[in-house]
ZAMIMAR-214159 format. One record per residue (C-alpha): residue number from 1; residue in one letter; x negated, y, z negated. Coordinates in Angstrom, 2 decimals, m for minus. Each point is the difference from the previous one (the first is absolute). Layout:
+-----+------+---------+---------+---------+
! seq ! type !    east !   north !      up !
+-----+------+---------+---------+---------+
! NUM !    A !       X !       Y !       Z !
...
+-----+------+---------+---------+---------+
This chain:
+-----+------+---------+---------+---------+
! seq ! type !    east !   north !      up !
+-----+------+---------+---------+---------+
!   1 !    M !  m30.81 !   28.80 !   42.81 !
!   2 !    E !    3.00 !    0.04 !   m2.33 !
!   3 !    S !   m2.32 !    1.03 !   m2.81 !
!   4 !    V !   m1.25 !    3.01 !    1.96 !
!   5 !    Y !    3.54 !    1.10 !    0.82 !
!   6 !    S !    0.96 !   m0.41 !   m3.64 !
!   7 !    A !   m2.93 !    2.15 !   m1.08 !
!   8 !    L !    1.02 !    2.68 !    2.50 !
!   9 !    I !    3.57 !   m0.06 !   m1.33 !
!  10 !    L !   m1.26 !    0.40 !   m3.55 !
!  11 !    H !   m2.30 !    2.84 !    1.06 !
!  12 !    S !    2.76 !    1.83 !    1.87 !
!  13 !    L !    2.24 !   m0.24 !   m3.07 !
!  14 !    G !   m2.76 !    1.30 !   m2.26 !
!  15 !    K !   m0.11 !   m3.26 !   m1.97 !
!  16 !    D !   m3.02 !   m1.78 !   m1.42 !
!  17 !    I !   m1.49 !   m2.52 !    2.44 !
!  18 !    S !   m0.40 !   m3.09 !   m2.14 !
!  19 !    E !   m0.14 !   m3.72 !    0.67 !
!  20 !    A !    3.31 !   m0.54 !   m1.79 !
!  21 !    A !    1.78 !    2.75 !    1.94 !
!  22 !    I !   m1.23 !   m1.27 !    3.37 !
!  23 !    E !    0.91 !   m3.57 !   m0.87 !
!  24 !    K !    3.48 !    1.12 !   m1.05 !
!  25 !    I !    0.62 !    1.82 !    3.30 !
!  26 !    V !   m1.24 !   m2.92 !    2.12 !
!  27 !    K !    2.17 !   m2.48 !   m1.90 !
!  28 !    A !    3.03 !    2.33 !    0.13 !
!  29 !    A !   m0.35 !    0.09 !    3.78 !
!  30 !    G !   m0.02 !   m3.80 !    0.13 !
!  31 !    G !   m3.73 !   m0.38 !    0.58 !
!  32 !    K !   m2.58 !   m2.14 !   m1.75 !
!  33 !    A !   m2.48 !    2.04 !   m2.03 !
!  34 !    D !   m3.65 !   m0.98 !    0.48 !
!  35 !    K !   m1.46 !    0.96 !   m3.38 !
!  36 !    T !   m3.61 !   m0.11 !    1.21 !
!  37 !    Q !    0.75 !    2.30 !    2.92 !
!  38 !    I !    1.98 !    2.36 !   m2.23 !
!  39 !    K !   m2.83 !    0.18 !   m2.55 !
!  40 !    T !   m2.53 !    0.76 !    2.75 !
!  41 !    L !    2.26 !    2.68 !    1.46 !
!  42 !    V !    0.62 !    1.71 !   m3.35 !
!  43 !    T !   m3.75 !    0.00 !   m0.72 !
!  44 !    A !   m0.79 !    1.49 !    3.42 !
!  45 !    L !    2.72 !    2.63 !   m0.26 !
!  46 !    G !   m1.15 !    1.01 !   m3.46 !
!  47 !    E !   m3.23 !    1.30 !    1.53 !
!  48 !    M !    1.60 !    2.26 !    2.62 !
!  49 !    D !    2.34 !    2.94 !    0.38 !
!  50 !    I !    2.91 !   m1.52 !    1.92 !
!  51 !    A !    1.48 !    3.39 !    0.92 !
!  52 !    E !   m3.30 !    1.05 !    1.57 !
!  53 !    V !   m0.33 !   m3.28 !    1.92 !
!  54 !    L !    3.54 !    0.30 !    1.34 !
!  55 !    E !   m0.60 !    3.61 !    0.98 !
!  56 !    K !   m3.10 !   m0.91 !    2.02 !
!  57 !    A !    1.45 !   m3.17 !    1.56 !
!  58 !    P !    1.02 !    0.32 !    3.65 !
!  59 !    M !    3.74 !   m0.22 !    0.44 !
!  60 !    A !    1.65 !   m2.21 !    2.60 !
!  61 !    G !    1.36 !    1.87 !    2.98 !
!  62 !    T !   m2.46 !    2.88 !   m0.15 !
!  63 !    A !   m1.54 !   m0.74 !    3.40 !
!  64 !    P !    0.36 !    2.89 !    2.44 !
!  65 !    A !    2.84 !   m0.30 !    2.47 !
!  66 !    V !   m1.00 !   m0.49 !    3.62 !
!  67 !    S !    1.90 !    2.38 !    2.24 !
!  68 !    G !    1.31 !   m1.38 !    3.25 !
!  69 !    G !   m0.56 !    3.05 !    2.22 !
!  70 !    G !    2.17 !    0.76 !    3.02 !
!  71 !    G !    0.24 !   m2.02 !    3.19 !
!  72 !    G !   m1.52 !    1.24 !    3.19 !
!  73 !    G !   m3.23 !   m0.85 !    1.77 !
!  74 !    G !   m0.37 !   m3.71 !    0.41 !
!  75 !    G !   m3.79 !    0.24 !    0.26 !
!  76 !    S !   m0.60 !    0.67 !   m3.69 !
!  77 !    A !    2.10 !   m2.84 !   m1.43 !
!  78 !    P !   m2.84 !   m2.57 !   m0.27 !
!  79 !    A !   m2.21 !    2.47 !   m1.86 !
!  80 !    K !    2.77 !    0.71 !   m2.50 !
!  81 !    E !    0.55 !   m3.73 !   m0.51 !
!  82 !    E !   m3.72 !   m0.53 !   m0.64 !
!  83 !    K !   m0.04 !    2.80 !   m2.55 !
!  84 !    K !    3.09 !   m1.40 !   m1.72 !
!  85 !    E !   m1.52 !   m3.51 !   m0.11 !
!  86 !    K !   m3.23 !    1.41 !   m1.42 !
!  87 !    E !    1.92 !    1.85 !   m2.74 !
!  88 !    E !    1.93 !   m3.18 !   m0.86 !
!  89 !    E !   m3.26 !   m1.95 !   m0.27 !
!  90 !    E !   m1.45 !    2.63 !   m2.32 !
!  91 !    E !    3.09 !   m0.18 !   m2.21 !
!  92 !    E !   m0.29 !   m3.80 !   m0.15 !
!  93 !    E !   m3.66 !    0.22 !   m1.03 !
!  94 !    E !    0.77 !    2.12 !   m3.07 !
!  95 !    E !    0.32 !   m2.08 !   m3.15 !
!  96 !    P !    2.79 !    1.08 !   m2.33 !
!  97 !    A !   m1.21 !    0.63 !   m3.52 !
!  98 !    G !    3.45 !    0.11 !   m1.56 !
!  99 !    L !    0.24 !   m1.94 !   m3.21 !
! 100 !    D !   m3.28 !   m1.80 !    0.67 !
! 101 !    A !   m1.65 !    3.12 !   m1.36 !
! 102 !    L !    1.40 !   m0.90 !   m3.40 !
! 103 !    F !   m2.30 !   m3.01 !   m0.20 !
! 104 !    G !   m3.32 !    1.70 !    0.52 !
+-----+------+---------+---------+---------+
């Protein structure tokens, strides 16, 4: 994961994403650079437009807010709870693409 973060840092700074640059960032942060993983990442990233992938990737925290509605009639509370539970289940079922999209 450190390699992916390093590649994103390099991209955001407009620098070349190279094996040496990623390794340097990982080591500077106190991590251990996995050269095989870095090579695979650089190869995969060379075939894609990172800016486009990041633009299309879903961002964390973009789920719609659930409004609480006012108090009042006690008869409708269970129905509201069911609806809320159903929405939560649907949110849990969605698989985040995030950075996984970078790997195919």
